[in-house]
C-alpha positions as CSV (number, residue, x, y, z in Angstrom):
1,M,147.0,41.2,80.0
2,T,145.8,42.7,76.7
3,L,142.8,45.0,76.4
4,I,141.8,46.4,73.1
5,L,139.1,49.1,72.4
6,F,137.7,48.6,69.0
7,N,135.2,50.8,67.1
8,K,133.2,48.2,65.3
9,P,131.7,49.5,62.0
10,Y,128.2,48.7,60.9
11,G,128.0,45.3,59.1
12,V,131.0,43.7,60.9
13,L,130.5,40.4,62.7
14,C,131.6,40.3,66.4
15,Q,133.6,37.1,65.8
16,F,136.8,36.2,64.0
17,T,135.2,33.8,61.4
18,D,131.9,33.8,59.5
19,E,130.4,30.3,59.5
20,R,127.5,31.4,57.2
21,Q,127.5,29.9,53.7
22,G,127.6,32.3,50.8
23,E,129.1,35.7,50.4
24,P,131.6,36.2,53.2
25,R,130.9,39.1,55.7
26,P,133.5,41.3,57.4
27,T,134.7,39.9,60.7
28,L,137.0,41.0,63.6
29,A,139.8,39.2,61.7
30,D,139.7,41.9,59.1
31,Y,140.5,44.5,61.7
32,I,142.3,42.9,64.7
33,D,145.6,41.1,64.3
34,T,146.4,40.5,68.0
35,P,146.4,36.7,68.6
36,G,144.5,35.2,71.6
37,V,142.0,38.0,72.2
38,Y,138.3,37.5,72.3
39,A,135.3,39.9,72.4
40,A,134.0,40.7,75.9
41,G,130.3,40.8,74.9
42,R,128.8,41.3,71.5
43,L,127.4,43.9,69.2
44,D,124.9,43.0,66.5
45,L,125.8,43.1,62.8
46,D,123.7,46.2,62.4
47,S,125.1,48.0,65.5
48,E,128.2,50.1,65.7
49,G,130.7,51.2,68.4
50,L,132.7,50.1,71.3
51,L,133.8,46.5,71.5
52,L,136.3,45.4,74.1
53,L,138.7,42.5,73.3
54,T,140.9,40.8,75.8
55,D,143.0,37.7,76.5
56,D,142.1,37.8,80.2
57,G,139.1,35.5,81.0
58,R,138.4,37.1,84.4
59,L,138.2,40.6,82.8
60,Q,136.1,39.2,80.0
61,A,133.6,37.8,82.5
62,R,133.5,41.1,84.5
63,I,132.7,43.0,81.4
64,A,130.2,40.7,79.8
65,H,128.5,38.6,82.5
66,P,125.2,40.1,83.6
67,K,125.9,39.4,87.3
68,F,128.6,42.2,87.3
69,K,126.1,44.7,85.8
70,A,128.8,46.7,83.9
71,P,127.0,49.8,82.6
72,K,126.9,50.2,78.9
73,T,125.9,53.5,77.3
74,Y,124.4,53.7,73.8
75,L,123.7,56.6,71.6
76,V,120.5,55.7,69.9
77,Q,118.8,57.4,67.0
78,V,115.1,56.6,67.2
79,E,112.1,57.1,65.0
80,G,109.8,59.8,66.4
81,E,110.4,62.0,69.4
82,P,110.0,60.3,72.7
83,D,108.0,62.2,75.3
84,A,108.6,62.3,79.0
85,A,106.4,59.2,79.5
86,A,108.4,57.1,77.0
87,L,111.7,58.2,78.6
88,E,110.3,57.4,82.1
89,A,109.2,54.0,81.0
90,L,112.8,53.3,79.8
91,R,114.1,54.5,83.2
92,R,111.7,52.3,85.2
93,G,112.2,49.2,83.1
94,V,110.3,47.9,80.0
95,R,108.3,44.7,79.8
96,L,109.8,42.5,77.0
97,K,108.9,39.0,75.9
98,D,111.7,37.7,78.1
99,G,110.7,39.7,81.1
100,L,111.0,43.2,82.7
101,T,114.3,45.0,82.0
102,L,116.3,46.5,84.8
103,P,115.9,50.3,85.1
104,A,118.0,52.3,82.7
105,R,119.3,55.8,82.5
106,A,117.6,57.5,79.5
107,E,117.6,61.1,78.2
108,R,117.2,63.0,75.0
109,I,120.4,64.4,73.6
110,D,121.5,66.6,70.8
111,P,122.5,64.7,67.7
112,P,126.1,63.5,68.5
113,A,129.0,64.4,66.3
114,L,129.5,60.9,64.8
115,W,131.0,59.5,61.7
116,P,128.7,58.9,58.7
117,R,127.2,55.4,58.7
118,D,127.7,53.2,55.6
119,P,125.0,52.6,54.4
120,P,123.3,55.8,55.8
121,V,120.2,55.6,57.9
122,R,117.1,56.1,55.6
123,F,115.8,59.6,55.8
124,R,112.1,60.2,55.8
125,K,110.8,63.8,55.5
126,S,107.4,62.8,57.1
127,V,108.8,61.0,60.1
128,P,110.9,62.9,62.6
129,D,113.7,61.3,64.6
130,C,115.9,62.2,67.5
131,W,118.7,60.9,69.6
132,I,118.7,59.5,73.1
133,S,121.4,58.3,75.5
134,L,120.5,55.0,77.1
135,T,122.6,53.3,79.8
136,I,121.8,49.7,80.7
137,T,123.4,47.2,83.0
138,E,122.1,44.0,81.3
139,G,123.0,42.6,77.9
140,R,120.0,40.7,76.6
141,N,119.9,39.9,72.9
142,R,119.0,43.1,70.9
143,Q,117.9,44.7,74.2
144,V,118.2,48.4,73.3
145,R,116.4,47.9,70.0
146,R,113.6,46.0,71.8
147,M,113.3,48.6,74.6
148,T,113.0,51.5,72.3
149,A,110.4,49.7,70.1
150,A,108.4,48.8,73.3
151,V,108.0,52.4,74.1
152,G,106.9,53.2,70.5
153,H,110.2,54.5,69.0
154,P,112.1,52.0,66.9
155,T,115.9,52.3,66.7
156,L,117.3,53.6,63.5
157,R,121.0,53.7,64.5
158,L,122.7,52.2,67.5
159,V,126.2,53.2,68.6
160,R,127.7,51.8,71.9
161,W,129.8,54.6,73.2
162,R,130.8,53.4,76.7
163,I,131.4,50.2,78.7
164,G,132.2,51.0,82.3
165,D,135.0,53.5,82.2
166,W,136.1,52.8,78.6
167,T,134.8,55.0,75.8
168,L,135.1,55.4,72.1
169,D,136.6,58.8,72.5
170,G,139.4,59.2,69.9
171,V,138.8,55.8,68.2
172,A,137.6,56.1,64.6
173,P,135.4,53.4,63.0
174,G,137.4,50.3,62.1
175,Q,140.3,51.5,64.4
176,S,141.4,50.1,67.7
177,R,143.5,51.2,70.6
178,Q,145.3,49.0,73.2
179,V,145.0,50.2,76.8
């Protein structure tokens, strides 16, 4: 069995080919040269962080399928400064167009020591921002972004730091480590 921890940079597709016409975008093939592995779950083009790749279908299902509820922790830079009520709403579950989310762990954190993003997040003097740690057990499309927006704090930067017991600790952007 092969399991690869990959720190997906901003702007990289979570697949090995880009089917879109026009200017090619970076894909996993630009970073991963291990044959026969597939991403267990996805990260959006504009999200960064931990992506697990494996050649084991059972492991891939345990990581990605919602019925297994694998916890995923995100470091999220949000616009504004969420108050206790906004954080409590995230903890209880947020009503989205596709239904109520499961309860999440949510807390304000100090700005994490992360790599610079390319391109950088737009800085606005008149609009404060802060960081939260958000742990969810679902994997709906753009769920974290939709959750923070639903409580009035749009996501500016999104980094998945942990999936289950696996973390990005020691894995630089664009780098991978086999475990």
